[in-house]
FIMAR-214253 format. One record per residue (C-alpha): x, y, z; residue in one letter; residue number from 1. Coordinates in steps of 0.25 Angstrom, whole numbers, plus 5000, padded with zeros to 4 digits. Example, Ala and Ser with C-alpha at 12.3 -4.5 7.8 and 13.67 -1.06 7.14 Angstrom:
# FIMAR-214253
     xx     yy     zz   r     k
   5049   4982   5031   A     1
   5055   4996   5029   S     2
//
This chain:
# FIMAR-214253
     xx     yy     zz   r     k
   5423   5378   5335   M     1
   5433   5374   5324   S     2
   5442   5381   5315   A     3
   5455   5379   5307   T     4
   5469   5373   5308   T     5
   5478   5384   5312   C     6
   5490   5385   5302   A     7
   5502   5393   5302   T     8
   5506   5403   5290   T     9
   5519   5396   5286   A    10
   5513   5382   5283   T    11
   5518   5382   5269   S    12
   5532   5387   5272   T    13
   5533   5378   5284   A    14
   5529   5366   5276   S    15
   5541   5368   5267   A    16
   5551   5368   5278   T    17
   5546   5357   5287   T    18
   5556   5348   5282   A    19
   5567   5357   5287   S    20
   5574   5355   5300   T    21
   5567   5364   5311   P    22
   5577   5372   5319   T    23
   5574   5378   5332   A    24
   5572   5393   5331   A    25
   5576   5396   5345   A    26
   5578   5386   5357   A    27
   5568   5390   5366   P    28
   5573   5391   5380   A    29
   5566   5383   5391   A    30
   5555   5391   5397   P    31
   5559   5398   5409   V    32
   5545   5403   5413   L    33
   5534   5394   5417   D    34
   5520   5395   5411   P    35
   5515   5405   5421   I    36
   5527   5414   5419   E    37
   5526   5413   5404   L    38
   5511   5417   5404   L    39
   5515   5429   5414   L    40
   5526   5433   5405   K    41
   5517   5433   5392   Y    42
   5505   5439   5398   D    43
   5502   5450   5388   Q    44
   5489   5453   5380   P    45
   5488   5444   5369   V    46
   5476   5441   5359   P    47
   5469   5428   5360   R    48
   5471   5427   5345   Y    49
   5457   5421   5342   T    50
   5459   5429   5329   S    51
   5470   5436   5322   Y    52
   5469   5448   5320   P    53
   5463   5449   5334   T    54
   5450   5456   5337   A    55
   5459   5468   5341   A    56
   5461   5470   5326   A    57
   5446   5471   5323   F    58
   5441   5485   5318   T    59
   5428   5491   5314   P    60
   5433   5493   5300   A    61
   5430   5478   5298   V    62
   5415   5476   5299   G    63
   5402   5471   5292   E    64
   5408   5473   5277   A    65
   5420   5464   5280   Q    66
   5411   5453   5286   L    67
   5401   5454   5275   R    68
   5412   5452   5265   G    69
   5417   5440   5272   Q    70
   5404   5434   5273   L    71
   5401   5436   5259   A    72
   5413   5427   5255   Q    73
   5408   5414   5249   P    74
   5413   5401   5256   T    75
   5408   5387   5258   A    76
   5416   5386   5271   A    77
   5408   5383   5284   P    78
   5408   5394   5295   L    79
   5409   5396   5310   S    80
   5399   5404   5317   L    81
   5400   5411   5330   Y    82
   5387   5417   5337   V    83
   5389   5426   5349   H    84
   5378   5427   5359   V    85
   5382   5438   5368   P    86
   5372   5437   5380   F    87
   5376   5433   5394   C    88
   5367   5432   5407   R    89
   5378   5438   5415   H    90
   5392   5443   5413   A    91
   5405   5435   5417   C    92
   5415   5445   5422   W    93
   5427   5439   5415   Y    94
   5420   5439   5401   C    95
   5425   5447   5389   G    96
   5415   5442   5379   C    97
   5405   5450   5372   N    98
   5392   5448   5380   R    99
   5379   5454   5384   V   100
   5375   5452   5398   T   101
   5360   5451   5400   T   102
   5348   5443   5406   Q   103
   5338   5447   5396   L   104
   5339   5433   5389   G   105
   5330   5432   5376   S   106
   5328   5447   5377   T   107
   5342   5449   5371   V   108
   5343   5436   5364   V   109
   5332   5438   5355   A   110
   5337   5451   5348   P   111
   5351   5445   5348   Y   112
   5346   5432   5340   L   113
   5339   5441   5331   A   114
   5352   5449   5328   S   115
   5360   5436   5326   L   116
   5349   5432   5316   A   117
   5351   5445   5309   R   118
   5367   5444   5309   E   119
   5366   5430   5303   L   120
   5356   5435   5292   E   121
   5366   5445   5288   L   122
   5378   5435   5289   V   123
   5370   5425   5280   S   124
   5367   5436   5270   A   125
   5381   5440   5269   A   126
   5386   5425   5266   I   127
   5384   5421   5252   P   128
   5381   5406   5256   Q   129
   5376   5399   5268   R   130
   5387   5395   5277   R   131
   5389   5382   5285   R   132
   5393   5383   5300   L   133
   5404   5373   5305   A   134
   5405   5380   5318   Q   135
   5395   5388   5327   L   136
   5399   5394   5340   H   137
   5390   5402   5350   W   138
   5397   5411   5360   G   139
   5395   5423   5368   G   140
   5391   5428   5378   G   141
   5382   5416   5382   T   142
   5376   5409   5370   P   143
   5367   5401   5380   N   144
   5361   5414   5384   Y   145
   5351   5410   5373   L   146
   5340   5401   5378   N   147
   5336   5388   5371   L   148
   5327   5395   5361   E   149
   5337   5406   5357   E   150
   5348   5396   5356   T   151
   5340   5388   5346   A   152
   5337   5400   5339   Q   153
   5351   5405   5337   L   154
   5355   5391   5332   W   155
   5344   5391   5322   E   156
   5348   5405   5317   L   157
   5362   5400   5314   I   158
   5357   5388   5307   A   159
   5348   5397   5298   Q   160
   5360   5404   5293   H   161
   5371   5393   5292   F   162
   5372   5379   5289   D   163
   5376   5371   5301   L   164
   5386   5360   5297   E   165
   5383   5346   5303   P   166
   5396   5346   5311   D   167
   5394   5361   5316   L   168
   5403   5364   5328   E   169
   5393   5372   5336   A   170
   5398   5378   5350   S   171
   5392   5387   5360   I   172
   5397   5394   5373   E   173
   5388   5393   5385   V   174
   5387   5398   5399   N   175
   5385   5386   5408   P   176
   5378   5395   5418   E   177
   5366   5396   5410   F   178
   5366   5383   5402   L   179
   5355   5372   5404   S   180
   5355   5358   5399   R   181
   5343   5361   5389   D   182
   5352   5372   5383   A   183
   5364   5362   5382   V   184
   5356   5352   5375   L   185
   5350   5362   5366   Q   186
   5363   5367   5361   L   187
   5368   5353   5358   R   188
   5355   5350   5351   Q   189
   5356   5363   5342   L   190
   5370   5359   5338   G   191
   5380   5364   5347   F   192
   5391   5354   5349   N   193
   5402   5362   5357   R   194
   5399   5370   5369   I   195
   5407   5379   5379   S   196
   5404   5384   5392   F   197
   5412   5393   5402   G   198
   5416   5388   5416   I   199
   5427   5399   5418   Q   200
   5429   5395   5432   D   201
   5421   5385   5441   A   202
   5425   5392   5454   D   203
   5412   5399   5460   P   204
   5420   5411   5465   D   205
   5427   5413   5452   V   206
   5414   5412   5445   Q   207
   5408   5423   5454   K   208
   5420   5432   5451   A   209
   5417   5432   5436   V   210
   5402   5431   5437   N   211
   5401   5418   5431   R   212
   5395   5408   5440   V   213
   5392   5394   5435   V   214
   5392   5383   5446   P   215
   5400   5371   5443   V   216
   5388   5362   5444   D   217
   5382   5370   5432   Q   218
   5395   5368   5424   L   219
   5394   5353   5427   R   220
   5379   5352   5422   R   221
   5383   5360   5409   V   222
   5394   5351   5406   M   223
   5385   5339   5408   G   224
   5374   5345   5399   W   225
   5385   5347   5388   L   226
   5389   5333   5389   R   227
   5375   5328   5389   E   228
   5372   5336   5376   A   229
   5385   5330   5370   A   230
   5392   5343   5366   F   231
   5404   5339   5357   E   232
   5413   5349   5365   S   233
   5412   5356   5378   V   234
   5421   5368   5381   N   235
   5422   5375   5394   V   236
   5429   5389   5397   D   237
   5438   5392   5409   L   238
   5444   5405   5412   I   239
   5457   5407   5420   C   240
   5460   5420   5428   G   241
   5446   5423   5433   L   242
   5445   5430   5446   P   243
   5446   5421   5459   L   244
   5452   5410   5451   Q   245
   5463   5402   5457   T   246
   5471   5390   5453   P   247
   5464   5382   5464   A   248
   5450   5387   5459   R   249
   5453   5385   5445   F   250
   5457   5370   5447   R   251
   5443   5368   5451   Q   252
   5438   5373   5438   T   253
   5448   5364   5431   L   254
   5442   5353   5439   A   255
   5428   5356   5434   L   256
   5433   5356   5420   V   257
   5439   5343   5421   Q   258
   5426   5338   5427   E   259
   5418   5344   5415   L   260
   5429   5340   5405   R   261
   5425   5349   5393   P   262
   5430   5346   5380   D   263
   5437   5359   5379   R   264
   5441   5370   5388   L   265
   5445   5385   5387   S   266
   5453   5391   5398   L   267
   5454   5406   5396   F   268
   5462   5415   5404   S   269
   5454   5427   5409   F   270
   5457   5440   5403   A   271
   5455   5451   5413   Y   272
   5452   5464   5405   L   273
   5443   5473   5414   P   274
   5447   5485   5406   E   275
   5441   5479   5393   Q   276
   5430   5471   5400   L   277
   5423   5478   5410   P   278
   5416   5466   5415   L   279
   5429   5461   5420   Q   280
   5430   5473   5430   R   281
   5421   5464   5439   K   282
   5433   5455   5441   I   283
   5443   5461   5451   A   284
   5457   5459   5446   A   285
   5462   5455   5460   A   286
   5453   5443   5459   D   287
   5460   5437   5446   L   288
   5470   5426   5448   P   289
   5485   5430   5446   S   290
   5491   5427   5433   P   291
   5499   5416   5439   R   292
   5487   5409   5445   D   293
   5480   5410   5432   R   294
   5491   5403   5425   L   295
   5491   5392   5435   V   296
   5477   5390   5432   M   297
   5479   5390   5417   L   298
   5491   5380   5419   E   299
   5484   5371   5428   E   300
   5472   5371   5419   A   301
   5481   5367   5407   K   302
   5488   5356   5415   Q   303
   5475   5350   5420   Q   304
   5467   5350   5407   L   305
   5479   5345   5399   T   306
   5480   5334   5409   A   307
   5466   5330   5408   N   308
   5463   5328   5393   G   309
   5463   5342   5388   Y   310
   5473   5348   5377   E   311
   5477   5363   5378   A   312
   5472   5370   5365   I   313
   5479   5383   5363   G   314
   5480   5393   5374   M   315
   5466   5391   5382   D   316
   5459   5379   5377   H   317
   5459   5364   5381   Y   318
   5452   5353   5374   A   319
   5451   5338   5377   L   320
   5461   5330   5369   V   321
   5450   5324   5360   G   322
   5443   5337   5358   D   323
   5443   5344   5344   R   324
   5450   5356   5349   L   325
   5462   5347   5355   A   326
   5463   5339   5342   E   327
   5463   5352   5333   A   328
   5475   5357   5342   A   329
   5483   5345   5340   R   330
   5481   5345   5325   R   331
   5484   5360   5325   G   332
   5470   5363   5320   A   333
   5465   5373   5330   L   334
   5460   5387   5326   H   335
   5457   5399   5334   R   336
   5446   5410   5332   N   337
   5438   5419   5341   F   338
   5431   5407   5348   Q   339
   5445   5401   5352   G   340
   5451   5388   5347   Y   341
   5444   5380   5337   T   342
   5445   5368   5329   T   343
   5444   5363   5314   G   344
   5444   5372   5301   G   345
   5444   5387   5301   E   346
   5431   5393   5298   L   347
   5426   5407   5296   E   348
   5419   5412   5309   L   349
   5407   5420   5308   L   350
   5403   5427   5321   G   351
   5388   5432   5324   V   352
   5383   5440   5336   G   353
   5390   5452   5343   P   354
   5405   5452   5344   T   355
   5406   5439   5336   A   356
   5418   5438   5327   I   357
   5419   5432   5313   S   358
   5432   5426   5309   Q   359
   5435   5425   5294   F   360
   5449   5423   5288   P   361
   5450   5437   5284   H   362
   5440   5444   5293   L   363
   5437   5445   5308   L   364
   5424   5452   5311   A   365
   5417   5455   5324   Q   366
   5403   5458   5326   N   367
   5398   5470   5334   Q   368
   5402   5468   5349   R   369
   5390   5476   5354   D   370
   5377   5470   5354   L   371
   5369   5482   5350   K   372
   5379   5485   5339   A   373
   5377   5471   5334   Y   374
   5362   5473   5334   Y   375
   5363   5486   5327   R   376
   5372   5481   5316   A   377
   5362   5469   5313   L   378
   5350   5478   5313   A   379
   5357   5486   5302   M   380
   5359   5474   5294   G   381
   5374   5474   5296   Q   382
   5383   5462   5300   L   383
   5387   5467   5314   P   384
   5402   5467   5312   T   385
   5409   5477   5321   E   386
   5424   5475   5318   R   387
   5434   5465   5312   G   388
   5447   5464   5304   V   389
   5450   5459   5290   V   390
   5462   5449   5290   V   391
   5468   5449   5276   D   392
   5482   5453   5278   Q   393
   5492   5442   5275   K   394
   5501   5445   5287   E   395
   5489   5445   5297   V   396
   5483   5432   5291   L   397
   5497   5426   5293   E   398
   5499   5430   5307   R   399
   5485   5425   5310   R   400
   5489   5411   5306   E   401
   5502   5412   5314   L   402
   5493   5416   5326   I   403
   5483   5405   5323   R   404
   5495   5395   5322   A   405
   5500   5399   5336   V   406
   5486   5399   5343   M   407
   5481   5386   5336   C   408
   5492   5377   5332   R   409
   5502   5382   5343   F   410
   5513   5383   5333   E   411
   5517   5393   5321   V   412
   5526   5393   5309   E   413
   5531   5406   5304   L   414
   5541   5411   5294   E   415
   5553   5416   5302   L   416
   5557   5427   5292   A   417
   5543   5434   5292   R   418
   5540   5432   5307   F   419
   5554   5435   5313   A   420
   5548   5444   5325   Q   421
   5538   5433   5328   E   422
   5548   5422   5328   W   423
   5557   5430   5338   A   424
   5544   5432   5347   D   425
   5542   5417   5346   L   426
   5556   5414   5351   K   427
   5554   5423   5363   A   428
   5541   5415   5366   L   429
   5549   5402   5363   A   430
   5559   5406   5374   A   431
   5548   5405   5384   D   432
   5544   5392   5380   G   433
   5531   5396   5373   L   434
   5535   5391   5359   L   435
   5545   5382   5352   T   436
   5551   5387   5339   L   437
   5557   5380   5327   Q   438
   5562   5385   5313   Q   439
   5560   5377   5300   H   440
   5568   5385   5291   G   441
   5561   5399   5289   S   442
   5549   5394   5297   I   443
   5548   5395   5312   G   444
   5539   5386   5320   V   445
   5534   5390   5334   A   446
   5526   5380   5343   R   447
   5519   5384   5355   V   448
   5524   5376   5368   T   449
   5514   5371   5378   P   450
   5517   5383   5387   Q   451
   5516   5392   5375   G   452
   5501   5388   5374   R   453
   5498   5398   5386   W   454
   5504   5409   5377   L   455
   5498   5406   5364   L   456
   5493   5420   5362   R   457
   5506   5426   5365   T   458
   5513   5417   5355   I   459
   5502   5421   5344   A   460
   5504   5435   5347   A   461
   5518   5435   5341   V   462
   5511   5435   5328   F   463
   5502   5446   5331   D   464
   5509   5460   5327   P   465
   5498   5468   5335   Q   466
   5503   5461   5348   Q   467
   5517   5467   5346   R   468
   5511   5481   5345   H   469
   5500   5480   5356   Q   470
   5497   5468   5364   A   471
   5482   5465   5365   S   472
   5473   5454   5370   G   473
   5471   5448   5383   S   474
   5483   5444   5393   R   475
   5486   5430   5395   L   476
   5484   5431   5410   L   477
//
C-alpha cells in the first residue's frame, strides 16, 4: 500500500537556517548499554502510532454524521479502500484481531457480502462524485475464507462503486493453511498484485502451542504458486516471543525465510495481553521465552536479514534493497497508517466492514466492532460508524507530523523554544545512544541511530502528551 512522504512541521523555518553552522546540542555519551539492555530499560507500554491521535482517543461522540460530512466533501483525488473480512476457520491463540471463528462458510459469507454491498451503496450515495481507487487492501480475519465465487463477487462489488486505476495497488492477506493454487491464480487474474501471508513460526511445536499449524511443505508450495502467478510483491509475517520459541528454533524459521526469499518481511513482537484478550489465556506465561531470549531472536533476525539483501524499514519491517518500500525509506518517503508502513503519496483511506478504520486528514472513524451491531446499523440505513475522533486542533496536527517524522523519516526538526521539554527528553534518549542531536540556530534536529530503531515508538512518544499522563499501548517485549 502506498502513502505520502512524511514531513516535519518546521520545514520552512529549517530551510531558512540551513546555511548556518550546526552546533551539537549535547555530546551524547557513548552508549553504556548493549541493545538488549536498552530494550529492557525502556520496556514500557507505548502505542504503535499507526495514527495520531491513537485509537485510544476515539469516542462515540464522533459517528455517522461526521463521516457523512467528510464523504460529502468534493475532491478529485484518488482513494485507498480497506475491506475487512472477519471470518476465520479456527482461532490462532496469539491473535488480537477482530474475527469471527466459524466453520459455516457460505452460510455466514452470503449475508456478510450483502451487508458490504449495502455499506458501499450508502458510501456511494454520500459521495458527490464517483471516486477512483489507487489502493485496495483486503484484511481480516482471513480474506481467503471466501471461496472462488465469493471472492470474485466481492471484487466485482467494489468495481461497481469505484473506478479502478490502471496501476491500482491491490493487496490481500491470506492464510497459507487454506490456500490453493487455483485461488492464488484467481487472485492474480482479478487484479491483486501484492499478497501477504503469515508464517509466524515454522517450528511444529511452536505452531501447536498457538493453534496455528501450517506444515513447512505447504509454505513452500504457497510461495511457489505466488511466484508462478507473478505477484509483484510477496510479504510474510513472523512473530517473535511466541510460546516454546527459542533462539535455536527461530533460526530454523529464519532459514526458511531465506529459502523462500519474500520481497518484504514483517517481524512483530508478540504482545501478551491475556487480561484484554481472553483467547491468549490458552497460552501459559511460563511457556513464553524470556525477554532476553526474545531480544536475541530479534537481533539475530536483523543481522541475518540485513546481511542477505534486506534493509531494515522502521521498527519491524524489512524489504529487499530493490523493493519499493526500501526505496521509499531511502528517499524519506515512507508513510504510516493502520495497515503499517506504506509508500508513495498520502491518500484518504476509507474502511468498510466491521472494525474497519477510515483515515482522513481531519477525521478518524471506526466501524462497529461487533458484527451484529454492524448488521443492525446497515439494516436501518445508517453508515455503521461506532466511534472516532475529529483532528482539527493546530497543536494536535503539529504533533502528528512530528510523530510521523520520527516513525517514517527517522529524524525530526523542531523549534527549541516551543518544545523545550521534548528536547530535554530527547537529550536523555541521546545519552543512551538512541539519537544524535544537532542545533541549527533555533531549530533542533534529532536523528535516530541504528540502535534507536528498536525504540522508535519510545522516541515518538516524546511528542505525545497523553503518554506523560498515562502510559498506554503494548510493551516492547
